[in-house]
N, C-alpha and C positions, 0 to 999 in steps of 0.2 A: 102289483101294481098293473094295470090293464094296458092295451097298446094306445089307446085313447088318451088314459090319464100321462103315457111317456110321452105322446106326442106334444100336449099340453106343456108338459114341463120341459120339454126340448126346447119349445119355441121360446118358454117365458125366460129362460135360460139364453138364448140368443138375444132377445129383444133387452134383457136386462146388460147384455156385455155390450153392446151397440151402445145404448145408452149411456153406460158409465164411461166407456172411450169419448163419447161425444161431450160429456159434461167435464172431463179431463182436458180434452183439446179447448174447449171453449174457455174452461177455467184459465188455462195457463193464456191464452189470447187477451184476457180480461186482466192479469197478474202482470203481465207485459206491457200493455197498453198504461197501467196505474204508476208501474214502476219508471216508465219512461218518462211520465207526465211527471211525476213529483222529481227526477232527476234534473229534467228541465227546468223546474220550478227552482228547485234549490239552487242551481248554476246562476238562473236571474236573480235571485233575492240577494247572491253574494256581490253579484258583479253588475246589478243594476239593470239588467237587460230583459228582453222577453223571453218568453216559454211558449211552448207548443203543449195544447192539451190532445191527446189521443183519443178524442171521445170516442171514433169509431170501434176501435179496439174495446174501449171500455164497456162501453152499452151493448156492441152485437155479443161482446163475450159472456156479459152477464146475461145477457136474453139467451143464448144458445147454453148456458150452463143451466138455467133455471127449466127451460124446456126440455133439456135433457134428464133432470133429477124430476119431473114429473112423469116424463116417459118411464124412467126407471120405477118408480112407485106403482105405476097402471101395469107394468109390462104382464104379470099373471092374468088379470081381465082381458086384458086385449088378445093376449096368446090363445086365452080358452076360446074367446069369440072370433078368432079368425080360423082356428083349426074346426070348430063347429060349422061355421061358414063354409068351409073348404069339404067337408064332408057333405053338408046338405045339397051343396051345389056337385057334387060327384054323383051322387044317389039320383039325382034328378035327370044327369045328362043323358042323352038318348045312348053313349055305349054301354053305359051300365043295364040295360034293359036287354 
């Protein structure tokens, strides 16, 4: 494996790890919003009161999780583009000459 391929692979691994962590955190926020909403709904239906909908946690948690999964699926192509762009920029910089 060449040094360039190794750089692309390492960058892809880093991007996938960050995307996975983001998906897990945002998924937990989504789940927590859903659980608390369903809990207040359940209590309200038993006692006849009102309930809270944690729409912010639900919507933004789901949105963040979906974005993270998309970033995870695109990690290899984005890593290659970043590494090649960095190499092109370095080869054209005044220091390299």
